[in-house]
C-alpha positions in Angstrom: 0.0 0.0 0.0 1.4 3.4 -1.0 0.7 6.9 0.3 0.5 10.0 -1.9 -0.5 13.5 -1.2 -3.5 15.1 -2.7 -1.5 17.0 -5.4 0.2 13.8 -6.5 -3.2 12.0 -6.5 -4.7 14.6 -8.8 -1.8 14.5 -11.2 -1.5 10.7 -11.3 -5.1 9.7 -10.9 -5.2 7.5 -14.0 -2.1 5.6 -12.8 -3.6 5.2 -9.3 -6.9 3.9 -10.7 -5.0 1.3 -12.7 -3.1 0.2 -9.6 -6.4 0.0 -7.7 -7.9 -2.2 -10.5 -4.9 -4.5 -10.0 -5.7 -4.7 -6.3 -3.2 -2.3 -4.9 -4.6 0.2 -2.3 -3.4 3.8 -2.2 -3.8 6.1 0.8 -4.3 9.8 0.0 -3.0 12.2 2.6 -3.4 15.9 3.3 -0.5 17.5 5.0 0.9 14.1 5.8 -2.3 12.8 7.5 -4.2 10.0 5.7 -7.7 11.1 4.7 -8.9 8.7 2.0 -8.2 5.3 0.5 -8.3 4.4 -3.2 -9.2 0.8 -3.5 -10.7 -1.7 -6.0 -14.4 -2.1 -6.0 -15.9 -5.6 -6.1 -19.1 -6.1 -8.1 -22.1 -6.3 -5.8 -23.8 -9.7 -5.7 -27.6 -9.5 -6.1 -29.5 -11.1 -3.3 -31.6 -14.1 -4.3 -35.3 -13.3 -4.0 -37.1 -16.6 -3.6 -40.7 -16.6 -4.7 -40.4 -13.6 -7.0 -42.1 -15.4 -9.9 -44.9 -16.7 -7.7 -48.2 -16.4 -9.7 -46.3 -15.5 -12.9 -45.4 -19.0 -14.0 -47.8 -21.8 -15.0 -46.9 -25.4 -15.5 -49.6 -27.8 -17.1 -50.7 -30.7 -15.0 -49.6 -33.1 -17.7 -46.2 -31.5 -18.5 -44.4 -34.8 -18.0 -46.9 -37.0 -19.8 -45.6 -39.0 -22.7 -45.6 -37.3 -26.1 -48.1 -38.5 -28.8 -46.7 -41.0 -31.3 -47.2 -38.7 -34.3 -45.0 -36.0 -32.5 -42.0 -38.2 -32.2 -39.4 -38.5 -35.0 -39.1 -42.0 -36.2 -35.7 -43.3 -37.4 -35.5 -44.2 -41.1 -35.0 -47.9 -41.8 
């Protein structure tokens, strides 16, 4: 982890952002005192919402019934 002052951070922001993307944190200081940290953001995981499709999906009672003979493809002899 490196420390830079605000002026350096402003002039080297693109480089510091690239370092953050690679996982290296940078502390930004004002008058030698740390005030901020530039770090990599991780994508937020969406929470699973069980039951969100309730009432929107319909499955026929016979969805697993055998298909009619005329629907099936018969192999050529």
